[in-house]
C-alpha positions in Angstrom: 124.6 86.0 117.6 125.4 85.1 121.2 126.2 87.9 123.6 129.6 87.9 125.1 130.0 88.3 128.8 131.4 91.7 129.9 133.8 91.9 132.8 134.4 94.8 135.1 138.0 96.0 135.1 139.5 96.9 138.5 143.0 98.2 138.6 144.8 98.0 141.9 146.4 101.0 143.5 149.8 99.2 143.1 149.2 98.7 139.4 148.2 102.4 139.0 151.4 103.5 140.8 153.5 101.1 138.6 152.0 102.6 135.4 152.5 106.1 136.7 156.2 105.4 137.4 156.7 104.0 133.9 154.9 106.9 132.2 156.8 109.6 134.3 160.1 108.0 133.4 159.2 108.0 129.7 158.0 111.5 129.9 161.5 112.7 131.0 162.6 111.7 127.5 159.5 112.2 125.3 156.2 113.4 126.7 154.3 112.6 123.5 155.6 109.0 123.5 154.8 108.7 127.2 151.2 109.7 126.6 150.8 107.4 123.6 152.2 104.5 125.7 149.8 105.3 128.5 146.8 105.3 126.1 148.0 102.0 124.6 148.3 100.3 127.9 144.9 101.6 129.1 143.3 100.4 125.9 144.8 97.0 126.3 143.5 96.8 129.9 140.0 97.9 128.8 140.1 95.1 126.2 140.1 92.6 129.1 136.4 93.4 129.6 135.8 90.9 126.8 137.2 87.4 126.9 140.0 88.0 129.5 140.7 84.2 129.4 142.3 84.6 125.9 145.6 85.3 127.5 147.7 82.5 129.1 148.5 82.0 132.8 151.7 83.5 134.1 153.8 80.4 134.9 156.7 81.2 137.2 158.1 79.1 140.0 157.5 81.8 142.6 153.8 82.5 141.6 150.8 80.3 142.6 150.0 78.3 139.6 146.9 79.4 137.6 146.5 82.6 139.6 147.5 85.4 137.2 146.9 85.7 133.5 149.6 87.6 131.5 149.0 90.1 128.7 152.1 91.5 126.9 151.6 95.0 125.6 154.1 96.1 122.9 156.9 93.8 123.9 157.9 95.8 127.0 154.9 95.8 129.3 153.4 92.9 131.1 150.0 93.2 132.7 149.2 90.6 135.3 145.6 90.1 136.3 143.2 87.7 137.9 139.7 86.8 136.9 137.1 86.3 139.6 133.4 86.0 138.9 132.5 89.0 136.6 135.6 91.0 137.4 139.2 91.3 136.1 141.6 92.5 138.8 144.8 94.1 137.3 147.4 93.7 140.0 150.7 94.5 138.3 152.0 96.4 135.3 155.6 95.4 134.8 158.4 96.7 132.5 159.8 93.5 131.1 163.3 95.1 130.8 163.6 94.9 134.6 164.0 91.9 137.0 161.0 91.2 139.2 162.0 88.3 141.4 160.4 90.1 144.3 156.8 89.5 143.0 156.5 86.2 144.8 157.4 87.8 148.1 
């Protein structure tokens, strides 16, 4: 059986802050649900170590074409990442219930 290439996952400080904001907000209502959601998002990001190309590109008019891949986590969270060489760079973790027209700025 062929070996699959393993990618290194690098989460930007901005993405870490975004995740922290989402989890802190959720924790105000339900701490257990917030911790479960954090584990779920972290597991999804770790899964990018194998075949990160499996998710489509994020095609929006204000984003450079074919720059970011998008991974939807449980309907509400969108993880935007780039693949460069042997690394996956997670740049954004977005709550899909909000408007993010500022991303392209």
